[in-house]
C-alpha positions in Angstrom: 11.0 55.6 127.1 8.4 56.3 124.5 7.7 53.3 122.1 10.2 53.5 118.9 8.4 55.5 115.9 9.1 53.0 113.0 10.7 54.0 110.0 9.4 55.0 106.4 10.6 52.3 104.8 9.1 49.2 107.6 5.7 50.7 106.3 6.2 51.0 102.7 3.2 49.3 100.6 4.1 47.1 96.9 5.7 49.2 94.2 3.7 49.6 91.0 5.9 47.3 89.4 4.8 44.5 92.1 1.6 44.7 91.8 2.0 44.0 88.0 4.6 41.5 88.6 1.6 39.8 90.7 -1.4 40.2 88.9 1.3 38.5 85.6 1.5 35.9 87.4 -2.1 35.7 88.2 -3.5 36.2 84.9 -0.9 33.1 83.6 -1.8 30.5 86.2 -4.9 31.4 85.8 -5.0 31.0 82.0 -2.9 28.0 82.4 -5.5 26.3 84.5 -8.0 27.2 82.5 -6.4 25.3 78.9 -5.6 22.6 81.4 -9.8 22.4 82.0 -10.8 23.3 78.6 -8.6 20.5 76.7 -9.9 17.8 79.3 -13.3 18.5 79.2 -12.7 18.4 75.2 -11.1 15.5 75.7 -13.8 13.9 77.6 -16.9 15.2 75.5 -14.5 13.2 72.2 -13.4 10.8 73.8 -17.8 10.0 75.5 -19.2 10.6 71.4 -16.7 7.7 69.7 -17.5 5.8 72.9 -21.1 6.4 72.3 -20.3 5.3 68.6 -19.0 2.1 69.1 -21.5 1.3 72.0 -24.2 2.2 68.3 -21.8 -0.4 66.5 -21.6 -3.9 69.3 -25.6 -2.9 69.4 -26.2 -3.5 66.0 -24.3 -5.7 64.9 -24.6 -8.0 68.0 -28.4 -8.0 66.7 -27.6 -9.2 63.1 -25.2 -12.1 64.2 -28.4 -12.8 66.6 -30.6 -12.3 63.6 -28.4 -14.3 60.6 -27.4 -17.8 63.1 -31.8 -17.5 63.5 -32.4 -18.2 59.9 -34.3 -20.3 58.6 -35.6 -21.6 55.0 -38.4 -23.8 54.5 -39.2 -26.8 51.7 -40.6 -24.8 48.9 -44.2 -25.6 47.5 -45.6 -28.8 45.8 -47.6 -29.1 43.2 -50.7 -29.4 45.3 -49.6 -26.4 47.5 -49.8 -24.3 45.1 -52.4 -24.9 42.9 -54.0 -24.9 46.9 -56.3 -22.1 47.9 -54.2 -22.1 50.9 -50.8 -22.9 50.5 -48.5 -22.1 53.2 -45.5 -19.4 53.4 -42.8 -19.7 51.3 -39.3 -17.9 53.0 -36.1 -16.8 50.6 -33.2 -15.3 51.9 -31.5 -12.6 49.4 -28.6 -10.6 49.4 -26.6 -8.4 48.1 -23.8 -6.0 49.5 -25.3 -3.6 50.7 -28.8 -5.1 50.9 -29.9 -8.8 52.4 -33.7 -9.5 53.7 -34.5 -13.3 54.7 -36.9 -15.4 57.9 -35.6 -15.1 60.8 -36.7 -17.1 64.4 -35.1 -14.0 66.2 -38.1 -12.2 66.4 -39.1 -10.4 70.0 -42.2 -9.5 70.7 -42.3 -6.1 72.7 -46.0 -6.0 73.4 -47.9 -8.0 76.6 -50.8 -10.7 74.7 -49.2 -9.7 70.9 -49.8 -11.8 68.9 -47.2 -12.4 67.0 -44.9 -15.5 67.1 -40.8 -16.0 67.2 -40.4 -15.6 63.1 -40.6 -12.7 61.1 -38.6 -10.8 57.9 -35.5 -9.2 58.9 -34.0 -6.8 56.5 -31.3 -3.9 55.8 -30.3 -1.7 53.7 -27.9 1.1 53.2 -29.4 4.4 51.8 -29.3 8.3 51.3 -31.2 10.3 53.6 -32.8 13.3 54.2 -32.3 12.7 58.4 -30.8 16.1 60.3 -28.4 13.7 61.5 -25.4 15.7 62.4 -22.8 14.1 60.2 -21.3 15.0 56.7 -20.5 11.8 55.6 -21.9 8.6 54.5 -25.2 7.3 54.6 -27.9 5.6 57.0 -28.5 2.3 58.1 -32.7 1.3 57.4 -33.8 -2.0 59.7 -37.0 -3.4 58.1 -39.0 -6.6 59.7 -43.0 -8.1 59.2 -44.5 -10.8 61.2 -45.9 -11.6 58.5 -43.5 -14.2 56.7 -44.7 -14.4 53.2 -42.2 -15.2 49.6 -41.5 -10.8 49.2 -38.9 -10.6 51.9 -38.7 -7.2 50.9 -42.1 -5.6 51.2 -44.3 -5.1 54.4 -43.4 -4.4 57.5 -41.5 -1.3 60.0 -38.9 0.4 58.3 -36.6 2.2 60.5 -33.2 4.2 61.0 -30.6 1.9 63.2 -27.2 4.1 62.3 -26.5 7.8 60.5 -23.5 8.5 59.2 -22.1 5.1 57.5 -19.1 5.1 55.2 -19.7 1.6 54.3 -22.1 -1.5 54.7 -20.6 -4.4 53.3 -22.0 -8.2 53.0 -20.5 -11.6 52.2 -21.6 -14.8 51.8 -19.7 -17.8 52.3 -20.3 -20.6 49.8 -19.1 -24.0 50.5 -19.3 -25.4 47.1 -16.4 -22.4 44.9 -13.9 -23.2 48.4 -11.7 -25.6 47.0 -11.3 -22.8 44.1 -10.5 -19.2 46.9 -13.4 -17.2 45.8 -15.9 -19.0 48.5 -16.9 -15.5 49.6 -20.0 -14.2 47.0 -21.0 -10.7 46.6 -25.0 -11.5 46.0 -26.9 -14.5 47.2 -30.3 -16.4 45.9 -31.4 -18.7 47.9 -34.1 -20.0 45.1 -30.1 -21.0 43.2 -29.6 -23.8 45.9 -32.6 -23.8 48.3 -29.7 -23.4 51.1 -28.4 -21.1 53.5 -24.6 -19.4 53.0 -22.3 -20.7 55.5 -21.6 -17.4 57.1 -22.4 -14.0 56.4 -19.6 -11.6 56.4 -20.9 -7.9 57.8 -18.4 -5.1 57.3 -19.5 -1.6 59.0 -17.7 1.4 58.8 -18.7 4.8 60.2 -17.8 8.0 60.2 -16.1 9.3 63.6 -18.3 11.6 65.6 -15.4 14.2 65.9 -14.1 14.3 62.2 -11.6 12.1 63.0 -10.3 8.6 61.2 -13.3 6.2 60.1 -14.2 3.2 62.8 -14.3 -0.3 61.4 -16.0 -2.8 62.4 -16.2 -6.5 61.1 -17.9 -9.6 62.1 -19.3 -13.0 61.0 -22.4 -15.0 61.5 -22.7 -18.5 61.0 -26.4 -19.8 60.1 -27.6 -22.8 62.1 -29.9 -24.7 59.6 -29.0 -24.5 56.0 -31.2 -26.4 54.9 -35.1 -26.2 54.5 -37.1 -27.5 57.4 -40.2 -29.3 56.7 -43.0 -27.7 59.2 -46.0 -29.3 59.9 -48.9 -29.8 57.3 
């Protein structure tokens, strides 16, 4: 008995409509998958940029807190020392809302056998910059450091940019002499006025978000360990 021939219906393949429907489904699934992957990678990139921004702010704030805590003053010069040929060093703490200069013992020697102590003059200031930072808004926070300590903490040393895209850099100084009146937070401080450091320094930092989103706001406080002038060996 011979083998039966397959019917014409059994030999028929996919119709054009079925092929088009299958291609449309495949295209839809591929498009949805591509969009999902694109959103995932985009979100990952934005989160990494924001995390990097948070890390920058934390490192700057921690460094400033350490230096404020280890700030110090020296006793004012006596008349004999003023008239002497080699008067000893005088230190000052001078600060405003967006700028501060002071002496600190938080200096870290980077190079081996460097002739440097733990003392240095440190300054922070917020200024406009022509740097191509990638941020259309905000200014640049600069840091200045000099290992030569003198009575002009705003001069000398090396200056470099710390943070770009800074919307606000605000410093406030706590003066316990006005604590009862409720106006203890001052906008400026000069140690020449009272021969003391502020009890607390409050730091506010507002940064532009890397993705153009809401600004990132940070705030912390630092209390100098030794507020009154010290009497070094003469």
